[in-house]
ZADO-1210 file (C-alpha; in nm, 4 decimals, padded with zeros to 6 digits):
<atoms>
<atom x="02.3862" y="-08.2305" z="-03.2517" code="MET" pos="1"/>
<atom x="02.4738" y="-07.9557" z="-03.5707" code="ASN" pos="2"/>
<atom x="02.7489" y="-08.1795" z="-03.7385" code="MET" pos="3"/>
<atom x="02.7053" y="-07.9550" z="-04.1161" code="SER" pos="4"/>
<atom x="03.0903" y="-07.7386" z="-04.0855" code="ASN" pos="5"/>
<atom x="03.2911" y="-07.9815" z="-04.2771" code="ASN" pos="6"/>
<atom x="03.4172" y="-08.0941" z="-04.0088" code="LEU" pos="7"/>
<atom x="03.5127" y="-08.5008" z="-03.9720" code="SER" pos="8"/>
<atom x="03.5098" y="-08.5797" z="-03.5725" code="TYR" pos="9"/>
<atom x="03.5983" y="-08.9437" z="-03.3886" code="THR" pos="10"/>
<atom x="03.3922" y="-09.1308" z="-03.1459" code="GLN" pos="11"/>
<atom x="03.6177" y="-09.1105" z="-02.7903" code="THR" pos="12"/>
<atom x="03.3748" y="-09.3144" z="-02.5251" code="GLY" pos="13"/>
<atom x="03.1130" y="-09.0836" z="-02.4847" code="ASP" pos="14"/>
<atom x="03.2747" y="-08.7563" z="-02.6614" code="TYR" pos="15"/>
<atom x="03.3859" y="-08.6930" z="-03.0159" code="LEU" pos="16"/>
<atom x="03.6584" y="-08.5268" z="-03.1425" code="LEU" pos="17"/>
<atom x="03.7009" y="-08.3475" z="-03.4156" code="PRO" pos="18"/>
<atom x="04.0174" y="-08.4688" z="-03.6634" code="ASN" pos="19"/>
<atom x="04.2208" y="-08.1797" z="-03.6566" code="LEU" pos="20"/>
<atom x="04.5796" y="-08.1354" z="-03.8332" code="THR" pos="21"/>
<atom x="04.8296" y="-07.8999" z="-03.8657" code="LEU" pos="22"/>
<atom x="04.9742" y="-07.8221" z="-04.1996" code="HIS" pos="23"/>
<atom x="05.4147" y="-07.8509" z="-04.0861" code="GLN" pos="24"/>
<atom x="05.6471" y="-07.8471" z="-04.3700" code="PRO" pos="25"/>
<atom x="05.8371" y="-08.1473" z="-04.4824" code="LYS" pos="26"/>
<atom x="06.1493" y="-07.9648" z="-04.4519" code="THR" pos="27"/>
<atom x="06.2916" y="-07.8760" z="-04.1599" code="PRO" pos="28"/>
<atom x="06.3124" y="-07.5262" z="-04.0030" code="LEU" pos="29"/>
<atom x="06.7102" y="-07.3196" z="-04.1033" code="GLY" pos="30"/>
<atom x="06.8209" y="-07.1637" z="-03.8218" code="LYS" pos="31"/>
<atom x="06.6792" y="-06.8367" z="-03.8559" code="TYR" pos="32"/>
<atom x="06.2880" y="-07.0059" z="-03.8792" code="GLY" pos="33"/>
<atom x="06.3481" y="-07.1749" z="-03.5724" code="ARG" pos="34"/>
<atom x="06.4866" y="-06.8099" z="-03.4170" code="MET" pos="35"/>
<atom x="06.2218" y="-06.6777" z="-03.5038" code="ARG" pos="36"/>
<atom x="05.9831" y="-06.9719" z="-03.3930" code="LEU" pos="37"/>
<atom x="06.1199" y="-06.9373" z="-03.0085" code="ASN" pos="38"/>
<atom x="06.0960" y="-06.5606" z="-03.0301" code="PHE" pos="39"/>
<atom x="05.7071" y="-06.5991" z="-03.1111" code="LEU" pos="40"/>
<atom x="05.6415" y="-06.8686" z="-02.8374" code="LYS" pos="41"/>
<atom x="05.8335" y="-06.6651" z="-02.5365" code="GLN" pos="42"/>
<atom x="05.7955" y="-06.3108" z="-02.6416" code="GLN" pos="43"/>
<atom x="05.4361" y="-06.2992" z="-02.8885" code="HIS" pos="44"/>
<atom x="05.1939" y="-06.6600" z="-02.7609" code="PRO" pos="45"/>
<atom x="04.8902" y="-06.4766" z="-02.8566" code="VAL" pos="46"/>
<atom x="05.0082" y="-06.3712" z="-03.1897" code="LEU" pos="47"/>
<atom x="05.2299" y="-06.7360" z="-03.1932" code="TYR" pos="48"/>
<atom x="04.8977" y="-07.0094" z="-03.1645" code="HIS" pos="49"/>
<atom x="04.6626" y="-06.7198" z="-03.3509" code="THR" pos="50"/>
<atom x="04.9525" y="-06.8186" z="-03.6542" code="MET" pos="51"/>
<atom x="04.9593" y="-07.2052" z="-03.5216" code="LEU" pos="52"/>
<atom x="04.5495" y="-07.2733" z="-03.5786" code="LEU" pos="53"/>
<atom x="04.5267" y="-07.0003" z="-03.8894" code="ASN" pos="54"/>
<atom x="04.8361" y="-07.2190" z="-04.0547" code="GLY" pos="55"/>
<atom x="04.9858" y="-06.9275" z="-04.1314" code="SER" pos="56"/>
<atom x="05.2960" y="-06.9959" z="-03.8697" code="LEU" pos="57"/>
<atom x="05.5240" y="-07.2564" z="-04.0868" code="TYR" pos="58"/>
<atom x="05.5005" y="-07.0691" z="-04.4583" code="PRO" pos="59"/>
<atom x="05.5508" y="-06.7076" z="-04.2631" code="THR" pos="60"/>
<atom x="05.8955" y="-06.8908" z="-04.1364" code="LEU" pos="61"/>
<atom x="05.9715" y="-07.0868" z="-04.4679" code="ASN" pos="62"/>
<atom x="05.9773" y="-06.7284" z="-04.5777" code="GLU" pos="63"/>
<atom x="06.1732" y="-06.5541" z="-04.3460" code="LEU" pos="64"/>
<atom x="06.4194" y="-06.8062" z="-04.3537" code="GLU" pos="65"/>
<atom x="06.4806" y="-06.7317" z="-04.7813" code="GLN" pos="66"/>
<atom x="06.4649" y="-06.3732" z="-04.6790" code="THR" pos="67"/>
<atom x="06.7825" y="-06.4282" z="-04.4292" code="ALA" pos="68"/>
<atom x="06.9866" y="-06.6662" z="-04.6786" code="ALA" pos="69"/>
<atom x="06.9064" y="-06.4132" z="-04.8937" code="ALA" pos="70"/>
<atom x="06.9865" y="-06.0861" z="-04.7255" code="MET" pos="71"/>
<atom x="07.3046" y="-06.2815" z="-04.5788" code="LYS" pos="72"/>
<atom x="07.4449" y="-06.3434" z="-05.0005" code="GLU" pos="73"/>
<atom x="07.3542" y="-05.9468" z="-05.0207" code="GLN" pos="74"/>
<atom x="07.4801" y="-05.7895" z="-04.7967" code="MET" pos="75"/>
<atom x="07.8758" y="-06.0141" z="-04.7306" code="MET" pos="76"/>
<atom x="07.8454" y="-05.9151" z="-05.1062" code="THR" pos="77"/>
<atom x="07.8192" y="-05.5318" z="-05.0457" code="ASP" pos="78"/>
<atom x="08.0220" y="-05.5470" z="-04.7057" code="LEU" pos="79"/>
<atom x="08.3560" y="-05.7452" z="-04.8836" code="LEU" pos="80"/>
<atom x="08.3383" y="-05.4682" z="-05.1677" code="ALA" pos="81"/>
<atom x="08.3279" y="-05.2191" z="-04.9324" code="LYS" pos="82"/>
<atom x="08.6270" y="-05.4436" z="-04.7011" code="ASN" pos="83"/>
<atom x="08.8184" y="-05.6119" z="-04.8634" code="PRO" pos="84"/>
<atom x="08.9374" y="-05.8799" z="-04.7080" code="ALA" pos="85"/>
<atom x="09.3021" y="-05.9140" z="-04.6797" code="PRO" pos="86"/>
<atom x="09.5016" y="-06.2104" z="-04.8585" code="ASP" pos="87"/>
<atom x="09.3688" y="-06.5546" z="-04.7611" code="LYS" pos="88"/>
<atom x="09.7322" y="-06.6813" z="-04.7990" code="GLU" pos="89"/>
<atom x="09.9291" y="-06.4570" z="-04.7166" code="LYS" pos="90"/>
<atom x="09.7769" y="-06.4006" z="-04.4015" code="ASN" pos="91"/>
<atom x="09.5283" y="-06.6457" z="-04.3019" code="GLN" pos="92"/>
<atom x="09.4029" y="-06.5434" z="-03.9625" code="MET" pos="93"/>
<atom x="09.3836" y="-06.1812" z="-04.0391" code="ALA" pos="94"/>
<atom x="09.1693" y="-06.3293" z="-04.3120" code="TRP" pos="95"/>
<atom x="08.9694" y="-06.5615" z="-04.0809" code="VAL" pos="96"/>
<atom x="08.9261" y="-06.2206" z="-03.8351" code="GLN" pos="97"/>
<atom x="08.7836" y="-06.0185" z="-04.0831" code="HIS" pos="98"/>
<atom x="08.5087" y="-06.2924" z="-04.2318" code="MET" pos="99"/>
<atom x="08.4317" y="-06.3739" z="-03.9139" code="ASN" pos="100"/>
<atom x="08.3681" y="-05.9816" z="-03.8329" code="SER" pos="101"/>
<atom x="08.0957" y="-05.9429" z="-04.1613" code="LEU" pos="102"/>
<atom x="07.9647" y="-06.2305" z="-04.0637" code="ARG" pos="103"/>
<atom x="07.8962" y="-06.0653" z="-03.7204" code="GLU" pos="104"/>
<atom x="07.7936" y="-05.7718" z="-03.8633" code="GLN" pos="105"/>
<atom x="07.5320" y="-05.9650" z="-04.0748" code="ILE" pos="106"/>
<atom x="07.3665" y="-06.1561" z="-03.8191" code="GLU" pos="107"/>
<atom x="07.3200" y="-05.8654" z="-03.5834" code="GLU" pos="108"/>
<atom x="07.1425" y="-05.6909" z="-03.8878" code="VAL" pos="109"/>
<atom x="06.9217" y="-06.0082" z="-04.0002" code="ILE" pos="110"/>
<atom x="06.8489" y="-06.0622" z="-03.5837" code="GLN" pos="111"/>
<atom x="06.7591" y="-05.6547" z="-03.5289" code="THR" pos="112"/>
<atom x="06.5720" y="-05.6422" z="-03.8493" code="GLU" pos="113"/>
<atom x="06.3533" y="-06.0014" z="-03.8967" code="LEU" pos="114"/>
<atom x="06.4153" y="-06.2476" z="-03.6555" code="ILE" pos="115"/>
<atom x="06.3289" y="-06.0001" z="-03.2939" code="TYR" pos="116"/>
<atom x="06.1387" y="-05.7705" z="-03.4673" code="ASN" pos="117"/>
</atoms>
């Protein structure tokens, strides 16, 4: 038997099983990374398994998470510059409504452009 492919094996009964490990991140995935992970699992299982096996899945998901966070922050700044929020102290409910509306717009863009693309 030729085992010169730099893999180590463990004897289990009559079988030699390769010692394989997946390199997963030490930090858990955030909201957008988990959303993309679920999307890949459900809609693109071949791509998911390919990325998982070649070790590119979790680095890609972490990068997407960082991109989404930066995009969210930049878009909130831009939207607030174009559509200033009402005075929080004078009309708190209008301020909350305005900020939630902006947040929902940003979420929709992130999901369309990054997650489900």
